[in-house]
C-alpha positions as CSV (number, residue, x, y, z in Angstrom):
1,P,5.5,23.1,16.0
2,R,3.5,24.2,12.9
3,S,1.7,21.0,12.6
4,E,-1.7,21.2,10.9
5,L,-4.6,18.7,11.8
6,E,-8.0,18.9,10.1
7,F,-11.1,17.5,11.8
8,N,-13.0,15.9,9.0
9,Q,-15.5,14.1,10.8
10,F,-16.3,13.9,14.6
11,K,-19.2,12.2,16.2
12,F,-19.1,11.4,19.9
13,K,-22.0,10.1,22.0
14,S,-19.9,8.0,24.4
15,T,-16.4,6.4,24.7
16,S,-17.9,3.2,23.2
17,D,-20.0,4.9,20.6
18,R,-17.9,7.4,18.5
19,E,-16.5,8.0,15.0
20,A,-13.9,10.3,13.8
21,L,-11.7,11.1,10.8
22,F,-8.6,13.3,11.1
23,T,-6.3,14.5,8.4
24,L,-2.7,15.3,9.3
25,I,-1.8,18.1,6.7
26,K,1.7,18.4,7.9
27,G,3.8,17.9,10.9
28,Q,3.6,15.2,13.6
29,L,1.0,13.6,15.7
30,A,1.1,11.2,18.7
31,G,-2.0,9.6,20.0
32,D,-2.9,7.4,22.9
33,V,-6.4,5.7,22.2
34,R,-7.2,4.1,25.5
35,Q,-10.7,2.9,24.9
36,P,-11.1,0.1,22.3
37,V,-12.4,1.2,18.9
38,K,-14.5,-0.8,16.5
39,E,-13.0,-1.1,13.0
40,G,-13.4,1.9,10.9
41,E,-14.6,4.3,13.7
42,L,-11.5,6.1,14.2
43,R,-9.2,7.0,11.4
44,F,-6.2,9.3,10.7
45,R,-5.0,10.1,7.2
46,T,-2.4,11.9,5.3
47,K,-2.2,12.7,1.6
48,Y,-1.0,9.2,0.9
49,A,-2.7,6.8,3.3
50,T,-5.3,6.3,6.0
51,M,-4.7,4.6,9.4
52,G,-7.5,2.9,11.2
53,V,-7.1,2.8,14.9
54,R,-8.4,0.1,17.4
55,G,-7.0,1.0,20.9
56,T,-3.5,2.2,20.3
57,V,-0.5,4.3,21.1
58,L,0.6,5.6,17.7
59,L,2.9,8.1,15.9
60,M,2.4,10.0,12.7
61,N,4.5,12.3,10.6
62,H,3.8,14.0,7.2
63,Q,6.5,16.2,5.9
64,Q,8.0,17.6,2.6
65,R,11.8,17.1,2.0
66,S,12.9,18.6,-1.2
67,S,10.5,17.6,-3.8
68,H,9.2,14.6,-2.0
69,E,6.2,14.5,0.4
70,I,6.7,11.7,3.1
71,S,4.0,10.1,5.3
72,E,5.1,7.9,8.2
73,F,3.0,5.8,10.5
74,A,4.3,4.0,13.6
75,L,2.7,1.7,16.1
76,I,3.9,1.6,19.8
77,S,1.2,-0.7,21.2
78,G,-2.3,-1.9,20.2
79,Q,-3.5,-2.5,16.6
80,V,-3.7,-0.4,13.5
81,S,-4.1,-1.0,9.8
82,V,-2.8,1.4,7.1
83,R,-4.3,1.6,3.7
84,G,-2.1,3.5,1.0
85,Q,-3.4,5.1,-2.2
86,S,-2.9,1.7,-4.1
87,G,-5.6,0.3,-1.8
88,K,-3.2,-2.3,-0.2
89,L,-3.8,-2.8,3.6
90,V,-0.9,-3.1,5.9
91,E,-1.4,-4.4,9.4
92,L,1.2,-3.1,11.8
93,A,2.5,-5.0,14.8
94,P,3.9,-3.0,17.8
95,G,7.3,-1.6,16.9
96,E,6.7,-1.6,13.3
97,R,6.2,1.4,10.9
98,V,5.3,2.0,7.3
99,I,6.5,5.0,5.1
100,Y,4.9,6.2,2.0
101,I,6.8,8.7,-0.3
């Protein structure tokens, strides 16, 4: 409830030729990307990090607790890479998560 998602970029020609960038402003997002995606074509971001998706089941959460904003990315299956504000790239394996505060 009360989640906010912004469609920054969306180009769809076919399931094998597409490009998208979404920003999760607040709340939660769960996704099931069934068709494989080329690196850089499908990205989800929050204020603190961007996640690149390549055929995946994923979870995202961005929330504010007290004076802290928290972005959390979790991988259920498939492949994702997450790049934080520092520029460091983190490759997640299924069952792993990364949290940015």
